[in-house]
N, C-alpha and C positions, 0 to 999 in steps of 0.2 A: 670626645673619644669614647669608643666602646671597647669592652673587654671580652676576650675569648679564651676559654680554657682548651689547650691543645694537649690531649693525652697521647704521648709518643712512646711506644713500647719497642725497645730493641731487644736483641737476643741476650744481652747481658745485664741490662738495666732498663727501668722505666722511669718516666718523668712526667709531671704535669707542669706545663709552661703556661704562663698568662701573657697573651699578646694584646697590646693596646694599640688601636688603629685610629688615626685621625686623617684629616684631609691630606696632609703631607708628612705624616709621622707613622712610624712602626717601631714599637718597643716590645721587647721580649724579656721576661724575667722568669726565673725558675721558682715555682711554688713548692715543689716536693720532688725528691728523687728517691728511688727505692731499687733494691737489687732484684734481678730476675735470675733465680737459681733453679735450674732444672734438677729433678730428683731421679736417681736411678733406682727403680723398684725391681722386684723379682720379675715383673713382666717386661721391663725395658726402661728406656729413658722417657720421662714424662715432664710436661710443664706443670709448675705449681700455680694453676690458674686462679685458685682462691686467694693465694697471697698477692697475685697481681691485681685482682679485683679490689682487695683491701687497700693496696697501694693507690689505686685510682680514687677510691672514696676518700682516703686520707688527703690525697692531692687536691681534690675538689674542695674539701673543707679548708685546706690551706690557701687555696686560690681566692676564696671569698666570692662575693656576688659577681656573676659574669652574665653576658648577654647570650652566650651559646657555648656548647661543648662539642668537640669533635675528637674522634679516636683514629689513630693509625698505628700499625704494628708491622712486624715481619710477615712474610707471606706463607702460603701453602698449607699451614697447619689449621686444624679445625677441632670443634667439639661436637659431640653427638647428643641430641636430646630425645627423650622418650615422648609419648603422646601427651603427657602432662607438662611438658616443657622442662623436665628435670634433666640435668647434665648426667650423662652415663660415663662417669669416670674422667680422670684427668686427660687432657689432650696429649696425644703422642708427639714427641719431639721429632723434628725432621732429621736429626742426626741418629735417630734410633735405627737399629739394624734390620728392621722388619722388611725393608724394601730391597734388600740385597737379592739380586737375581730376578727381581720382578719384571724389570724392563724387557728382558729376553722373552718372558712369557707374554707380555703385552704385544711385542713386535711379531710374535707368531700369529696373532690375530689381526692386528693392524700394523703393517710394516712401518718401520721408522720414517721412511720417506712420505708415506701416506699420512702419518700422524702429524708430521711437520707441515705438510701442505694444507691440512685441515685446521691446525691450531696455531702454527707459527712459533711454537715454544721450543726452546733449546732442550736438549736432554739434560736432566738433572735427576738423580736417582730418587730424590725426595719430593718430586712434583706430586700434587694432590692426587692426580690420576693414579700414579703408582701406589700411593698410600691406600687408596680405596680398593684397588685390586688386591693388595696385600691383606687388607682387612676383610676381604669378600666373604670368608667363611666364619667370621667371628660372631659370637653371640651378641656382642655389643652392637655391631652394625645391623644384625637381624632385628633387634628391638628398636632401632633408631627410627624416629619419624621426622627428624629435622637435623640438618647439618649446617652449622654456622662457622665461618672462618673466624679467627681469633678476635679481630676488632668488632665483627658483627655480633659475636657472642657477648662481649662486654657491653655493647650498645643495647643488646636485648635485655641484659640484666639491669641496665640503667633505666630503660624505657618501657619494657614489656612488649616492644614491637620488633618483629624479625624482618631482616632484609639481607641481601647479598650485594655488597658494593662492587662495582664493575672492575675498577683497576686491580683489586685484589683477586676477584674471580678470574681475571685473565691469566693469573699465575697457576691456575689449577690444571691447565692443559685440557680444559673442557669448553673453552670459549673460541668462537671463530673471530679472529681479529679484524676481518673485513666487515663483518656485520655488527659486532658487539653483542651477539646473541650466543646462546648455547650451541655447541656442536653435537646435535642430537645423534647423528650417525655414529660418531666415535663412541659416545656414551652407550648407545644401544649395542654395538658390537662387543663392548667390554663388559656388558651387564651392569653398568652403573646407572642407578635410578636418579635422574635429575630432579624428580619430585622432592627429593630430600632437601634441595636448596630452596631458600626463601626467594621471593621476587627480587629481581635485580634493581639496584639503586645506582644513581650516578652522583658524582661529587656536586654538592650544592643542594641535593634533595633533602627535604626534612626527614628526620629519622625518629620523631616522637619528642616527648618531653620527659624530664626526670620524674620518676615515680614518687608518690608521696613518701614512701619509705626511704628513698634515696635523699629526698630533701631533708627529712628528719635526721638522717645519718650524717649529712654534710653541713647542716645548718643553713642551707641556701633557701631563699624565698622564691617560690614558683610563681608563674610557670617559667622553667628554664628549658629552652629548646635544645635538642641535640641535632646537629647538622651533619649530614653525610659529607665526608671529605675524601680525598684520595687516600683510602684506608690502607693501601700498601704504602709503607713508609717511603719507598723509593719514588712512588708516584707523587707524594707530597714534596719530597726533596727536589725532584726535577721541576716541579711547579715553582720552586723557590730559587732556581738558577738565575742569577742576575745578568742574563745575557742581553746584549743590545740589539742583536738581530738573530737570524736563524742559522748563521754559519758558525755553530759552536758544537763541541763535544762536551760531554759531562762525565765526571767520575764521582759517584756517590760513595763515599768512603766511610767505613766503619768495620764491623765484623767482616763484611763483604766489601769488595770493590765492584760496583756496577758501572760498567764503562760503555758509553754509547752515544746515540744521537736521538733527537726528537724529530719524528717524521710525520707526514700526513697520511701515509699508507704503509702497510706491512711489506716486508721483503720476504717472499716465500720461495725463493729459488733453491735449487739443490746445492748451489755453492754456499748459500747462507746457512743451510742445514749442516753442511760439512764443516763449516767454520764454527758451528754451535752458537749462533746468535739467536736471541729470542725476540719475539714481537709481543710485548706487553702493552696494555692500553694505559693511556695517561689522561690528563685533564683535557676536556673539550674534544674528545675523540681522537687525540693524537696517539701516536705509537711510540713507545719507548723501545727503540731498537738497540739492544745491548747484549753484553756478555757478562756473566757472573764470574768473578775471579775471587779466590779464597780471601783476599783482603787482609786487614789487620788482625784477623783471627790467628794468623801465624805468630805474630808478635805477642798478642794477648796470651796465647797459650804458653809461650816461652816465659813471659813475665810471671804468669801464675806458678810455673814450675820453679822459677828462680826466687820465689817469695816476694814478688812485687817490688823490685828495687826502684830507685828514683828514675823516672823515665827521662827527664831532662838531661841528667848526667849520662845516661846510657846513650842517648841520641848524640850528645856532644862527642862521646868516645867513638861512636860509629862513624861520625863524619870524618874522623882522622884515619879510618881504615882505607887502604887502597881500593879504588872503585872497581867494580865488576870482577873482583878476584874469583868469586864463585857465585853462581846463580842457580836457582831451581825453578821448575815450572810451577808458578803460583796457582795455576788452575788444576793441578793434579789432584784427583779425587783421593789419593793416598793421604792427603793432609786434612781430610774432612773430619775424621774422628778426633775427639779430644785425647790428650795424654802424650807424654814423651816427645813433644814437638822439637826441642833442641836436638835430640839424638836422631830423630827422623829426618831433619834437615841435613845434619851431618852425613847420614847414611846416603841420602840422595846425591850429595856432592861426591861422596866416595865412589858410588856406583857409576857416575858420569865421568870419572877420571879427573875431577877438579880438586884444587886444594880444599882440604876439609877445615871449615871454620871451627876454631877451638874456644876462643874467648867469647864472652857475652857480647862484646862490641862487634866482633867478627860475624857472629850469627845474626845480630841485628842488622848489620850492613848487608849481609847476604839477603835477608828478608826484604829490605827496602829496595835494594838494587833489583831484586827479582820482581817485586811489585811494580816498580817503574817500567821494567822491561815488559811485563804483562800489559800494563796500561798502554805502552807504545804499540804493542802488537794489536790490541783491540781497537785503538783509535785509527790506526792505518787501515785495518781490514774493514771496519765499519764504513769508512769513507768510500772505499773501493766497492764494497758489496751494494751499498745504497746509492752510489753515484751522488754523493753529497759531501763536497769539500768543506773543510772548516778552517777557521783562522785563529781559533783560540780554544783552550781546554779549560773548563770550569771544574774546580774541585770543591765539592760541598760535603758537609758531614764532618764527623770527628777528625778525619785525616787532614782537613784543612788547617788544623792546628799544628800539624807535623811539618815544620818548615823543610826538613831534610827530604822527606818524601815528595813534597811539592816541587822542590828544586830539581830533584832527580827526574821527576816526571816531565818537567819542562825540557831538560836536557835530552831525555830519551825520545820525546816526541818531536823535538825541534820546533816547538810552538810555545807561545806565551801561555802561562798558567795563571789563572785568576783564582785565588783561594778564598773561600768563604761564600756564604755564612756557614759556620760549623753546625748550627742548629737548624739546618735547612728543612728537615722534615717537619719540625714544629712550626716553622714560619710558613711553609706551604699549607699546612693544616689551618693555621690562623687566617691566612689570606683567603682561602676558599670559604671559610665561615664569614669573613668580612664581606666577600663578594655576594654571598647569599643574603646578607643584610644591607646590600646596596652601598657598601663602603669602598669597594674596589672595582676596577674595570676589568678589561680582558687580560689575557696573559701578558701581553706587551706592557700594559700599564702596571700590572702587578710587579713585573720584573724591573721596570723603571723605578718604582717605589723602593724596591729592595736595593738597587744600585745607589740610590740617593741616601738611604738611611742606614745601611749595614757596613761595617768596616770590612774592607777587602784588601788583599795583598796580591801584588802582581809579581810574577817571577819570569824573567826573560831567559830564554835558553842560552847556555854557554857552550862554546865550541861547536864541533860537528857531531853528527849522529853515527859516525863510522864505528866507534868503539861499541856502541849499542848494537849495531848491526852485526858486528863480529861476535858479541855475546849471544845474540839470537841464533847465529849460525852454530856456535859451539853447543848451545843447549839443544837445538833440533838435530844436530849431527849432520848438517848439510854444509 
């Protein structure tokens, strides 16, 4: 067996996991977990990237000797380096307000339909393209000689070698999903200098070896290679969906719910743009055709405001609340910013003429019903827009542990739900490293290994979907 360190950074926490892979075995253990706490400065919301890097080093020390290291994280955000390779300030958080109103300025130069036809990316106000336009007149960008997305920045600090991993680059809205190369026309029209980006890398490519200073800091014995993985955590998570064939939908759950299909080619129709589906790149040139939904962020923010009560007790109480009493649009950008989430959910119900959830259990049930309804909407629309029917929905990521959410999603979609693995991003990270070391085969073989070795739970749909359709009609006003 060989051991691989998977650095997996989420929007609220980071972890270093150790995967051990053998001919018919796949084991994952947690070496170190650390918080990811953004900081609000006078300039705005920023990532504490130095704290994250310290957590990575601590995690590698705790992991012990490994055969390779790979890094994945959330998408779209970046750090800027000067000519000496020094970081120019803490990276801006995607929830920062600087991109407000920027999309309209972009569309005045590159109309939204043209932008979608060229890049295939859904509209999200925090896409890297909008961030760069927002930063266009800043002194920091003027002095920058290199732009590195978050996992690429950490890889650079570990190895001294710079690259831009493709699955994450595809979230910038500057990649052509048909070619897997840069969309030079879009960048030129918006005044974005693509020379800022390091050369593109693909999952499985070598990314250097740990620097001597890193070896000394972590106690590891070199050389320790760093392997490029699907550095967008969703790309790694989709690689770890334990599907038996291609007729599946996936929901990668955590702070966000990423709901969609794995396709061989992008869907760039006007109907797809109107439905706000995105075409991001995945392992082996596949397309992650999906929609971003606000996800468990809604519940996380409520829990934070409530002082972090026992989640198990709260979910048990929510299961007793009448179903579909009140629902909100889980994709509404009005829920994007942090703060006051329980009252904002209550306000949304009040404005739509629905019963206003008052207790914590009622608010929690409203959130989970709303997420299941949004999952249903995305799964149905993805099948229609891509002409790609599915027989099962796979839920991976942290939400796979939420039995109530999984059950409600099965009922809403009218399809079986297979839940697990919850640490899908880390497992996908590990498997790409193992494949680069000759220990794993193609995606089909990787998924078969996952299905044999990881605990999975199957939820069969109960009843009909009529009540869900009625709730959808109530929410949309149709």
